[in-house]
N, C-alpha and C positions, 0 to 999 in steps of 0.2 A: 504494498499501499503506500508506504513511504517513496517509495523509489517513482512510483508513478506521480505522486506530489511534484517530487524533486524534478522529474521531467518536464513537468505541466509549468512548473515557475521557471527552469530555464529558457523553455519555449516561449512563455511570456516576455523574459529579459531580452532575448535576442529578437523578438518581433517589435519591441517597444524600442530599440535601439534601431532597428531598421526603419522605423515609421517616424521616429522622433529625430531622426539625424537630419544636421543642416545640408549634408552633402546630397549631391543626387542619389537617386536609388541605385544606381548602378555602382557607384563609389561607395555607398553604404555596404552594399553586399559584399565588395570587395574588400572592405575593412572588416568585416565579419567574418567572411571566407577569402583569405588572400587567395589570388590565383599564381599557380608557379610560373616561373620563367619558363618559356619555351626550351626544349633541349637542344633544338636548331636555332640560333640567330635568326631573326626576320631579315637579316641583308642575305644570309647564305641561300634561306629559303626563295628569296627572288630573284637570286641571281642564277639559281637553278632552275626556276621556271623561266626565265627569258633566254637561256640558252634554246637553241637549235636542235632538234631531235635529228640524230643520224640517221644516214639512210639505211634501211633494212638490207640484208644480203639477197633479198627476192624483190627485184624490181618488177617483175611480171605479177599480174594476179593472177590467184589460183581459186580454184573451188574444188572442193571434195564431194565426189559422188558416192552415194550409200544407199543400200537397198534393205529393206528392214524385215524380219520375221519369215524369210524363206528356208530352203529354196522351193519354188513353186513350179517344177515340172516344166511345160512348154513355155511358161510366160520366162521363166530365167534363163532358158535356153537362148529366148529370142532377144533379150537383153544382154546376154553374154556374146552372141553373135554379133549385136551392133557394137558392144565394146571393144570386141576384137577387130572388127572391120575400121573402127576408125581410131584404134590404138591409144584406147582413153582405159585407165586404171580405174578401179573401184574398190569399194569395202561393201562384203557381203555380211550382214549380222544376221545369224541362223538361228532358228529355233531347233532343239534337239532331236524331236519325234519327226520334224520336217528333214533334216539332214539324214536322218535314218532311214526314211521313206524315199530320198532321192541320193543316194551314195554315188552314184557315178556324176550327178551334177555338182556335187561338192569337190568331187576330185578334180573336175575341169575347172571350175573356178580355181581352184590349188595351181594346176598346171597352167592356167593363164596367168599367174603371177599377181591374182587379185589378192586383196587381204580378207581374212576372213575372221569375223567376231562373234561372241558367244551374245545371244540376246537372253 
């Protein structure tokens, strides 16, 4: 019980110091709860922000093709045919039961050099 009373009066003291302070409200809060100085000085932060971003080693734009939840028989074979004809790699995320149902397609995907992922 005494702990609750002490906490209540501490709250009242902090609140009254905040409300009755001649300083602005932000300054009053900072006076009660001091804000620590930043770990990195502001000039360092500003200098790092204004520096140009170095070019990445990949100047050419790239995309990644992924196919999920397969393989699906003829549909996957058609996709593989098109990818092979256009010399485009892809990633196939497979479901185990579908991979068991179409093991030859899984082998073809691997033989073509495409990436196989588990879904």
